[in-house]
Backbone as CSV, one residue per row, in Angstrom:
resi,resn,N_x,N_y,N_z,CA_x,CA_y,CA_z,C_x,C_y,C_z
1,MET,220.118,40.124,35.319,218.979,39.226,35.291,218.157,39.487,34.028
2,CYS,217.736,38.460,33.380,216.963,38.563,32.150,215.518,38.916,32.478
3,ASN,214.986,39.990,31.858,213.619,40.427,32.144,212.588,39.370,31.780
4,SER,212.830,38.615,30.716,211.847,37.616,30.312,211.829,36.416,31.247
5,CYS,212.738,36.370,32.214,212.809,35.234,33.130,212.074,35.494,34.440
6,ASN,211.394,36.627,34.574,210.735,36.968,35.825,209.506,36.115,36.102
7,ILE,208.798,35.675,35.071,207.607,34.859,35.264,208.056,33.418,35.482
8,ARG,207.633,32.829,36.572,208.084,31.479,36.913,206.934,30.476,36.790
9,VAL,206.415,30.346,35.578,205.356,29.386,35.304,206.030,28.044,35.077
10,ASN,205.501,26.999,35.688,206.136,25.690,35.589,205.780,25.015,34.265
11,LYS,206.181,25.636,33.185,205.988,25.080,31.847,207.319,25.118,31.121
12,LEU,207.418,24.341,30.121,208.668,24.205,29.390,209.255,25.524,28.895
13,PRO,208.491,26.412,28.241,209.108,27.657,27.769,209.706,28.500,28.889
14,ALA,209.026,28.575,30.032,209.546,29.362,31.149,210.813,28.723,31.712
15,LEU,210.815,27.410,31.804,212.005,26.720,32.309,213.180,26.905,31.348
16,LEU,212.912,26.822,30.051,213.976,27.033,29.068,214.522,28.453,29.145
17,ALA,213.639,29.424,29.359,214.082,30.816,29.474,214.983,30.989,30.691
18,ARG,214.619,30.384,31.804,215.452,30.476,33.017,216.806,29.816,32.787
19,LEU,216.808,28.688,32.112,218.060,28.001,31.813,218.931,28.862,30.909
20,ALA,218.331,29.432,29.864,219.073,30.259,28.913,219.632,31.516,29.566
21,CYS,218.932,32.045,30.552,219.372,33.276,31.220,220.373,33.003,32.338
22,GLY,220.678,31.761,32.583,221.640,31.430,33.626,221.062,31.469,35.027
23,GLU,219.733,31.535,35.134,219.089,31.554,36.445,218.865,30.155,36.983
24,MET,219.118,29.156,36.162,218.854,27.779,36.558,219.983,26.904,36.016
25,ALA,220.487,26.033,36.859,221.516,25.088,36.435,220.872,23.970,35.621
26,LEU,221.648,23.321,34.774,221.130,22.256,33.926,220.499,21.137,34.747
27,ASN,221.118,20.742,35.846,220.559,19.682,36.694,219.213,20.083,37.280
28,ASP,219.073,21.363,37.682,217.791,21.846,38.203,216.733,21.830,37.114
29,TYR,217.122,22.228,35.905,216.196,22.205,34.772,215.713,20.778,34.522
30,MET,216.652,19.840,34.481,216.296,18.448,34.219,215.369,17.903,35.297
31,SER,215.610,18.264,36.550,214.740,17.822,37.637,213.349,18.415,37.494
32,SER,213.262,19.673,37.101,211.972,20.329,36.930,211.193,19.718,35.777
33,VAL,211.876,19.414,34.690,211.207,18.841,33.529,210.700,17.444,33.850
34,ARG,211.439,16.706,34.642,210.995,15.364,35.022,209.673,15.404,35.781
35,LEU,209.370,16.520,36.436,208.137,16.635,37.198,206.921,16.888,36.315
36,LEU,207.117,17.316,35.089,205.996,17.541,34.182,205.428,16.186,33.767
37,GLN,204.196,15.924,34.138,203.611,14.610,33.876,203.509,14.293,32.394
38,ASP,203.122,15.274,31.612,202.901,15.037,30.189,203.998,15.639,29.332
39,ARG,205.232,15.609,29.836,206.305,16.255,29.081,206.519,15.539,27.753
40,PRO,206.701,16.326,26.705,206.941,15.724,25.391,208.376,15.221,25.277
41,LYS,208.539,14.163,24.505,209.862,13.620,24.224,209.999,13.451,22.723
42,ILE,211.183,13.747,22.249,211.516,13.525,20.846,212.482,12.349,20.828
43,LEU,212.126,11.307,20.127,212.949,10.115,20.068,213.886,10.242,18.870
44,LEU,215.182,10.319,19.142,216.176,10.564,18.104,217.132,9.397,17.953
45,GLU,217.655,9.250,16.766,218.742,8.311,16.524,219.973,9.136,16.204
46,GLY,221.083,8.768,16.791,222.311,9.505,16.557,223.519,8.672,16.911
47,SER,224.669,9.312,16.813,225.912,8.640,17.172,226.817,9.631,17.900
48,ILE,227.745,9.083,18.653,228.717,9.905,19.373,230.059,9.735,18.679
49,GLY,230.632,10.853,18.258,231.886,10.824,17.530,233.055,11.308,18.365
50,LYS,234.081,11.770,17.686,235.289,12.272,18.346,234.955,13.442,19.250
51,GLY,235.611,13.489,20.392,235.394,14.570,21.334,233.992,14.570,21.909
52,SER,233.326,13.422,21.885,231.954,13.261,22.382,230.938,14.105,21.620
53,ALA,231.263,14.466,20.366,230.321,15.219,19.542,229.152,14.315,19.165
54,ILE,227.941,14.838,19.307,226.741,14.076,18.993,226.281,14.443,17.587
55,SER,226.085,13.433,16.776,225.576,13.627,15.417,224.184,13.022,15.340
56,LEU,223.182,13.886,15.131,221.821,13.399,14.979,221.646,12.838,13.588
57,MET,220.973,11.687,13.508,220.785,11.047,12.208,219.334,11.142,11.738
58,LYS,218.386,10.888,12.641,216.981,10.993,12.251,216.091,10.994,13.487
59,ILE,214.864,11.444,13.282,213.854,11.420,14.329,213.067,10.126,14.186
60,LEU,212.973,9.404,15.294,212.250,8.137,15.279,210.786,8.303,15.647
61,GLY,210.453,9.390,16.349,209.069,9.621,16.734,208.975,10.564,17.917
62,TYR,207.762,10.671,18.463,207.481,11.577,19.572,206.569,10.858,20.558
63,SER,206.645,11.281,21.825,205.706,10.772,22.819,205.386,11.884,23.807
64,ILE,204.196,11.789,24.374,203.764,12.717,25.412,203.165,11.879,26.527
65,GLY,203.725,12.028,27.732,203.235,11.255,28.869,203.304,9.757,28.634
66,GLY,204.306,9.304,27.901,204.486,7.888,27.634,203.659,7.357,26.471
67,GLN,202.801,8.205,25.877,201.981,7.787,24.743,202.603,8.270,23.437
68,ARG,202.711,7.392,22.487,203.266,7.734,21.183,202.361,8.750,20.471
69,VAL,202.962,9.733,19.808,202.223,10.773,19.097,202.641,10.756,17.631
70,THR,201.651,10.778,16.748,201.902,10.912,15.318,201.278,12.232,14.888
71,ASN,202.087,13.109,14.287,201.593,14.422,13.904,202.434,14.948,12.753
72,THR,201.804,15.202,11.627,202.544,15.663,10.448,203.122,17.066,10.653
73,ASP,202.466,17.909,11.475,203.014,19.238,11.755,204.305,19.140,12.561
74,LEU,204.375,18.182,13.498,205.627,17.951,14.231,206.709,17.462,13.277
75,ASP,206.344,16.564,12.376,207.314,16.057,11.396,207.892,17.208,10.576
76,ALA,207.026,18.114,10.118,207.487,19.249,9.307,208.352,20.188,10.128
77,TYR,207.944,20.449,11.373,208.695,21.370,12.235,210.099,20.834,12.492
78,PHE,210.196,19.604,12.958,211.511,19.046,13.274,212.279,18.632,12.026
79,GLY,211.582,18.451,10.912,212.242,18.148,9.648,213.130,19.277,9.163
80,GLN,212.916,20.473,9.717,213.760,21.614,9.346,215.233,21.366,9.686
81,ILE,215.478,20.484,10.628,216.860,20.163,11.012,217.632,19.650,9.792
82,TRP,216.964,18.834,8.984,217.628,18.222,7.844,217.283,18.880,6.516
83,HIS,216.164,19.582,6.459,215.707,20.129,5.186,215.566,21.639,5.247
84,LYS,216.546,22.303,5.779,216.494,23.757,5.913,216.501,24.403,4.532
85,GLU,215.571,25.353,4.344,215.481,26.071,3.082,215.902,27.519,3.297
86,GLY,217.110,27.857,2.904,217.618,29.218,3.079,217.725,29.588,4.551
87,ASP,217.429,30.834,4.852,217.506,31.309,6.228,216.153,31.291,6.924
88,ASN,215.131,30.771,6.262,213.794,30.755,6.847,213.589,29.485,7.662
89,VAL,213.616,29.645,8.979,213.397,28.524,9.881,212.268,28.905,10.826
90,ARG,211.264,28.073,10.897,210.177,28.305,11.840,210.673,27.890,13.210
91,TRP,210.432,28.730,14.223,210.878,28.424,15.579,209.736,28.650,16.540
92,SER,209.629,27.796,17.531,208.633,27.929,18.592,209.288,27.537,19.899
93,PRO,209.026,28.289,20.994,209.591,27.893,22.284,208.985,26.585,22.785
94,ASP,207.792,26.232,22.317,207.164,24.967,22.701,206.193,24.549,21.604
95,ILE,206.707,23.862,20.611,205.897,23.460,19.462,204.767,22.530,19.875
96,PHE,204.956,21.719,20.909,203.912,20.805,21.354,202.704,21.579,21.892
97,ALA,202.956,22.652,22.633,201.866,23.497,23.134,201.247,24.297,21.988
98,GLU,202.079,24.793,21.082,201.559,25.559,19.946,200.599,24.739,19.103
99,LEU,200.892,23.463,18.943,200.029,22.563,18.176,198.897,21.989,19.032
100,GLN,198.785,22.461,20.261,197.752,22.067,21.213,197.786,20.570,21.513
101,LEU,198.998,20.008,21.535,199.167,18.614,21.914,199.286,18.465,23.424
102,ILE,199.740,19.556,24.080,199.780,19.636,25.538,199.279,21.011,25.942
103,GLN,198.930,21.149,27.199,198.457,22.447,27.689,199.408,22.994,28.718
């Protein structure tokens, strides 16, 4: 059992930790996330290739609780997917909470 998975706070980082540690099945995770009223969504454009491989093409935007969000810090954070500079990648378990867009 993963020690960091002992706290069961119903927030995205805790749910992701449980999923990563194998304490939660993907379907259970998805059901739990659906219950978060203000869950953030990243709107992506992509395509499905051979072997069902998903190729992300670009980020179309973000929403929280059904409301569209415009934030240059989110753009920079997720822009790392396409504009990675060396081995320096900023990572956050919940960038939306870190930027105080959700609580």
